C-alpha positions as CSV (number, residue, x, y, z in Angstrom):
1,M,286.6,95.4,-2.2
2,G,283.8,93.2,-1.2
3,L,284.4,91.0,-4.1
4,F,288.0,90.6,-3.4
5,L,287.2,89.5,0.2
6,R,285.0,86.8,-1.2
7,L,287.8,85.8,-3.7
8,M,290.2,85.3,-0.5
9,Y,287.9,82.3,0.6
10,V,288.5,80.7,-2.8
11,V,292.2,81.5,-3.7
12,P,294.7,82.1,-0.9
13,I,296.2,85.6,-1.4
14,E,299.5,86.5,0.2
15,G,300.3,89.9,1.6
16,V,296.6,91.2,2.1
17,N,295.0,91.4,5.6
18,F,291.5,90.1,5.4
19,Q,290.5,92.0,8.6
20,F,292.0,95.4,7.4
21,L,290.4,95.0,4.0
22,M,287.0,94.3,5.5
23,H,287.4,97.5,7.6
24,G,288.0,99.4,4.4
25,H,285.0,97.8,2.6
26,S,282.6,98.5,5.4
27,H,283.7,102.1,6.0
28,V,283.5,102.8,2.1
29,A,280.1,101.3,1.7
30,M,278.7,103.1,4.8
31,L,280.2,106.5,4.9
32,G,281.0,106.6,1.1
33,W,278.1,105.2,-0.7
34,V,275.2,105.6,1.7
35,Y,276.3,108.7,3.6
36,L,277.2,110.8,0.5
37,M,274.0,109.7,-1.5
38,L,271.9,110.9,1.5
39,Y,274.0,114.0,1.9
40,C,273.0,114.8,-1.7
41,L,269.5,113.7,-1.6
42,I,268.7,115.6,1.6
43,I,270.1,118.7,0.3
44,H,268.4,118.4,-3.1
45,F,264.8,117.6,-1.7
46,F,264.8,119.5,1.7
47,V,267.0,122.6,1.2
48,P,265.6,125.5,-0.7
49,K,267.3,126.3,-4.1
50,E,268.7,129.7,-2.9
51,E,270.3,128.0,0.1
52,Q,271.7,125.0,-2.0
53,Q,273.9,127.5,-3.9
54,K,275.8,128.3,-0.8
55,R,279.6,127.2,-1.4
56,I,279.6,125.5,2.1
57,Y,277.7,122.5,0.9
58,N,279.9,122.0,-2.1
59,R,283.1,122.4,0.1
60,L,281.8,120.2,2.9
61,F,281.0,117.5,0.3
62,W,284.5,117.4,-1.0
63,I,286.1,117.5,2.4
64,T,283.9,114.5,3.3
65,E,285.0,112.9,0.1
66,V,288.6,113.3,1.1
67,A,287.8,111.6,4.4
68,V,286.3,108.8,2.7
69,I,289.2,108.3,0.2
70,G,291.6,108.4,3.0
71,M,289.8,105.6,4.8
72,M,289.5,103.7,1.5
73,I,293.3,103.8,1.2
74,D,294.6,103.4,4.8
75,F,292.1,100.9,6.3
76,P,293.2,98.1,3.9
77,A,296.8,99.1,4.3
78,Q,297.0,99.4,8.2
79,G,293.5,98.8,9.8
80,Y,292.7,100.9,12.8
81,A,296.0,103.1,12.8
82,F,296.7,106.7,13.3
83,V,295.9,107.9,9.7
84,S,292.6,105.9,9.3
85,I,291.4,107.0,12.6
86,L,292.3,110.6,11.6
87,F,290.2,110.3,8.6
88,S,287.4,108.7,10.4
89,T,287.4,111.5,12.9
90,L,287.3,114.1,10.0
91,H,284.2,112.3,8.5
92,I,282.4,112.5,12.0
93,F,283.1,116.2,12.5
94,C,282.0,116.8,8.7
95,S,278.8,115.0,9.6
96,Y,278.3,117.1,12.7
97,Y,278.6,120.2,10.7
98,F,276.2,118.8,8.0
99,V,273.5,118.3,10.7
100,R,274.0,121.9,11.9
101,L,273.5,123.1,8.2
102,I,270.5,120.9,7.6
103,L,268.7,121.9,10.9
104,R,269.2,125.5,10.0
105,D,268.4,125.4,6.2
106,A,266.1,122.4,5.5
107,K,262.4,123.1,4.9
108,P,260.6,119.8,4.6
109,S,256.9,120.4,3.3
110,T,255.1,117.9,5.5
111,F,255.2,116.9,9.1
112,P,256.2,113.2,8.5
113,E,259.2,114.4,6.3
114,K,260.2,116.9,9.1
115,R,260.0,114.4,11.8
116,M,261.7,111.5,10.0
117,L,264.6,113.8,8.8
118,R,265.2,115.3,12.2
119,T,265.1,111.9,13.9
120,S,267.6,110.4,11.3
121,L,270.0,113.2,12.0
122,F,269.7,112.7,15.7
123,F,270.5,109.1,15.3
124,M,273.3,109.8,13.2
125,V,274.9,111.9,15.9
126,F,273.8,109.6,18.7
127,S,275.4,106.6,16.9
128,T,278.9,108.3,17.0
129,L,278.8,108.0,20.8
130,G,279.8,104.5,20.2
131,V,282.9,105.6,18.3
132,W,283.9,107.9,21.1
133,C,283.7,105.0,23.6
134,L,286.1,102.9,21.4
135,G,289.4,104.7,22.6
136,P,288.6,104.3,26.5
137,A,287.3,100.7,26.0
138,V,290.7,99.6,24.4
139,G,292.7,101.6,26.9
140,L,290.7,100.3,30.0
141,L,289.7,96.7,29.0
142,G,291.1,95.9,25.6
143,K,289.5,95.0,22.2
144,A,288.3,91.6,23.4
145,S,286.2,93.2,26.1
146,A,282.4,93.3,26.1
147,F,282.5,97.1,26.3
148,Y,284.6,97.4,23.1
149,Q,282.3,95.1,21.3
150,I,279.1,96.8,22.4
151,A,280.4,100.1,21.5
152,I,280.8,98.9,17.9
153,Q,277.4,97.4,17.9
154,F,276.0,100.6,19.2
155,F,277.4,102.6,16.3
156,L,276.3,100.0,13.6
157,H,272.8,99.7,15.1
158,F,272.0,103.3,15.2
159,Q,273.7,103.9,11.7
160,F,271.7,101.2,10.0
161,N,268.4,101.1,11.9
162,G,268.5,104.9,12.9
163,W,270.3,107.4,10.6
164,F,270.0,105.3,7.3
165,L,266.6,103.9,7.7
166,F,264.7,107.0,9.0
167,A,266.6,109.1,6.3
168,V,265.4,107.0,3.3
169,L,261.8,106.9,4.9
170,A,261.9,110.8,5.1
171,L,262.9,110.9,1.4
172,F,260.3,108.2,0.5
173,F,257.5,110.4,2.2
174,N,258.9,113.3,0.2
175,Q,258.6,111.2,-3.1
176,I,255.2,109.7,-2.5
177,K,253.4,113.2,-1.9
178,I,250.5,111.9,0.1
179,N,248.3,113.5,2.7
180,I,248.8,111.6,6.0
181,D,246.7,111.8,9.0
182,E,248.9,113.3,11.6
183,K,247.6,111.2,14.5
184,S,248.2,108.0,12.9
185,F,251.6,109.0,11.9
186,R,252.5,110.0,15.3
187,L,251.7,106.7,16.8
188,C,253.7,104.9,14.0
189,Y,256.6,107.3,14.5
190,I,256.7,106.9,18.2
191,L,256.6,103.1,18.1
192,F,259.3,103.1,15.4
193,V,261.6,105.2,17.4
194,I,261.0,103.2,20.7
195,A,261.5,99.9,18.7
196,T,264.8,101.2,17.2
197,V,266.2,101.9,20.8
198,L,264.9,98.7,22.3
199,T,266.2,96.3,19.5
200,L,269.8,97.3,20.5
201,A,269.3,94.8,23.3
202,L,269.9,91.9,20.8
203,P,273.5,92.7,19.9
204,V,274.1,93.6,23.6
205,S,272.9,90.1,24.5
206,W,275.7,88.6,22.5
207,Y,278.2,90.0,24.9
208,L,276.3,90.4,28.1
209,S,274.5,87.1,29.3
210,N,271.3,88.3,31.0
211,P,267.8,87.3,30.1
212,I,266.5,90.9,30.5
213,F,268.1,91.7,27.1
214,Y,266.2,89.0,25.3
215,W,262.8,90.4,26.7
216,I,263.7,94.0,25.9
217,N,264.5,92.8,22.3
218,V,261.1,90.9,22.2
219,V,259.3,94.0,23.1
220,G,261.3,96.1,20.6
221,V,260.6,93.7,17.6
222,L,256.8,93.4,18.5
223,L,256.6,97.4,18.6
224,Q,258.4,97.4,15.3
225,L,256.0,95.1,13.8
226,I,253.1,97.1,14.9
227,A,254.8,100.3,13.7
228,M,255.4,98.5,10.4
229,L,251.7,97.5,10.0
230,L,250.6,101.0,10.8
231,F,253.1,102.4,8.1
232,I,251.6,100.2,5.5
233,R,248.1,101.2,6.6
234,I,249.1,104.9,6.3
235,I,250.7,104.7,2.7
236,K,248.5,101.9,1.2
237,P,245.6,104.1,0.2
238,Q,247.7,106.3,-2.0
239,L,250.4,103.9,-2.9
240,K,248.7,102.7,-6.0
241,A,248.5,106.3,-7.4
242,F,252.2,106.6,-6.7
243,F,253.1,103.5,-8.5
244,T,251.1,104.4,-11.4
245,E,253.3,107.3,-12.4
246,L,256.4,105.1,-12.3
247,S,258.2,103.1,-14.9
248,F,258.4,99.3,-14.7
249,L,262.0,99.5,-13.3
250,E,261.2,102.1,-10.8
251,K,258.3,100.2,-9.5
252,T,260.5,97.1,-9.3
253,V,263.2,98.9,-7.2
254,Y,260.8,100.4,-4.9
255,R,258.9,97.2,-4.4
256,F,262.2,95.4,-3.8
257,A,263.1,97.9,-1.2
258,L,259.8,97.6,0.6
259,F,259.9,93.7,0.4
260,S,263.4,93.9,1.9
261,L,262.2,95.9,4.8
262,L,259.3,93.6,5.5
263,L,261.9,90.5,5.1
264,K,264.2,92.3,7.7
265,I,261.3,92.6,10.2
266,S,260.4,88.8,9.5
267,I,263.9,87.9,10.2
268,Q,263.7,89.8,13.5
269,L,260.6,88.0,14.5
270,V,262.2,84.5,13.7
271,V,265.2,85.3,16.0
272,L,262.8,85.7,18.9
273,V,263.1,82.1,19.2
274,P,265.9,81.9,22.0
275,D,268.0,79.3,20.2
276,L,268.0,81.2,17.0
277,A,268.9,84.5,18.7
278,H,272.2,82.9,19.8
279,V,272.8,81.2,16.4
280,S,272.1,84.4,14.5
281,H,275.3,85.8,15.9
282,E,277.5,82.5,16.0
283,I,276.8,81.7,12.3
284,R,278.6,84.4,10.3
285,N,276.6,83.6,7.2
286,F,273.5,84.9,8.9
287,V,275.2,88.1,10.2
288,V,276.5,89.1,6.8
289,G,273.4,88.1,5.1
290,Y,271.3,90.5,7.4
291,I,273.7,93.2,7.1
292,H,273.6,93.0,3.4
293,L,269.8,92.8,3.4
294,T,269.8,96.0,5.2
295,M,272.4,97.8,3.2
296,L,271.7,96.5,-0.3
297,G,268.2,95.5,0.0
298,I,266.5,98.2,1.8
299,I,268.9,101.3,1.8
300,T,270.4,100.8,-1.7
301,G,267.0,99.8,-3.1
302,F,265.3,103.1,-1.9
303,L,268.3,105.1,-3.1
304,F,268.1,103.5,-6.6
305,G,264.3,104.4,-6.6
306,F,265.0,108.1,-5.8
307,V,267.8,108.2,-8.5
308,L,265.6,106.7,-11.1
309,Q,262.4,108.5,-10.3
310,N,264.0,111.9,-10.5
311,N,266.2,111.3,-13.6
312,F,269.4,111.5,-11.9
313,V,270.8,108.7,-14.1
314,N,269.9,108.3,-17.8
315,K,267.0,105.7,-18.2
316,S,269.1,104.1,-20.9
317,A,269.3,100.4,-21.7
318,V,272.8,100.4,-20.1
319,S,271.6,101.7,-16.6
320,K,268.5,99.5,-16.7
321,F,270.7,96.6,-17.4
322,G,273.2,97.4,-14.7
323,I,270.4,97.9,-12.0
324,N,268.6,94.7,-13.0
325,I,271.8,92.5,-12.8
326,F,272.8,94.3,-9.5
327,L,269.5,93.2,-8.0
328,L,269.8,89.8,-9.4
329,G,273.4,89.5,-7.9
330,F,272.1,90.6,-4.6
331,V,269.2,88.0,-4.5
332,A,271.6,85.2,-5.6
333,T,274.2,86.1,-2.8
334,E,271.6,86.5,-0.2
335,V,270.0,83.0,-1.1
336,L,273.5,81.4,-0.9
337,L,274.4,83.1,2.5
338,F,271.1,82.2,4.3
339,L,271.1,78.6,2.8
340,Q,274.6,77.9,3.9
341,G,273.6,79.4,7.4
342,I,270.8,77.1,7.6
343,W,272.9,74.2,6.5
344,L,275.5,75.0,9.1
345,Y,272.5,75.3,11.8
346,L,271.5,71.7,10.9
347,N,275.1,70.5,11.2
348,K,275.4,69.6,7.5
349,G,278.6,71.3,6.9
350,T,279.4,73.4,3.9
351,F,277.8,73.2,0.4
352,P,280.1,71.7,-2.3
353,N,281.9,74.7,-3.9
354,Y,280.0,77.2,-1.7
355,Y,282.7,79.8,-1.7
356,L,283.5,79.7,-5.4
357,N,279.6,79.9,-6.2
358,L,279.3,82.9,-3.6
359,F,282.2,84.5,-5.5
360,L,280.9,84.0,-8.8
361,A,277.5,85.3,-7.8
362,S,279.1,88.4,-6.3
363,T,280.8,89.4,-9.5
364,V,277.5,90.5,-10.8
365,L,277.2,93.2,-8.1
366,P,280.2,95.4,-9.2
367,V,279.7,94.8,-12.9
368,G,276.1,96.0,-12.4
369,L,277.4,99.1,-10.7
370,I,280.0,99.7,-13.5
371,F,277.1,99.7,-16.0
372,V,275.2,102.3,-14.0
373,L,278.3,104.4,-13.6
374,A,278.9,104.1,-17.3
375,S,275.4,105.5,-18.0
376,L,276.3,108.6,-16.1
377,F,278.7,109.5,-19.0
378,K,276.3,108.8,-21.7
379,K,274.5,111.7,-23.2
380,T,270.9,112.0,-23.1
């Protein structure tokens, strides 16, 4: 779907609504790929084996899958309409029930895992407040209103930076198996949570013009930087031992995810420059590049690491090739997006053949995933 969206910039395609297809793409990426992967990994690593055997987990997975497939079909066809909203609502209620099950059954082995896992689940539920506000926002003020746009940003912010990020960090703590000083972790954790809430001020500032939001975001980004430095200090002493046991590809994927996380925070620091804060929203290339950095660089990077480390896919030449070219395609598309964004910021127009090159670079992403998928059907 993402590749088709980029093809539409190269070749005019009749009968396809770009906005509707984009809604389908984003919902399937977030609620299909990331949500369902986290669903399976959280159950696998945090729920005791005897509890995992309960039929409810399997049934809930397939009901959630039906909701995703419904959105995948109906969003490109109708956009936000009765059927797509129905499936979206079904997914939300499935996620609420999932939270209830995990809070009841999960038994994280360490304090950091427990705290990160519970916080991720809180942010998942909290983010949906934005979704519930969409109906009243449209009815009272319309889709062009600041209220409607902020409700969308609220949902996206706490999905990406709350639910997804805290969940993969909970899983990462589970994988590295290190003894962590609880006092140091508490400080890192508290700063991280506060920063996550405060940095919502940046997208809010795009729709409400008030200097207070800029300064709230400044505080949030600085606290996030401090939290990240503490996080590095916490894991660094035992990170070498963790990487020693990994294969070259596993090391590459984990380093890729950690580097993407550092790059994300670096970009947020750059955006503290007032002019750039405004431009970061106005130039679409920056917006798309940043979203993909989070989704494909950080979240997908960590998910690939967990999958490879625990042999959930065959470590064959096919899967290795697929993951390598996927990472290569991601880097190529990010470079093109951010370079074009900088070019527009400098008022230099569009690169020659930019959209064609972006499309060609993007073809590598689904091809890489097809190779990974094919490896699942290859006997060990």
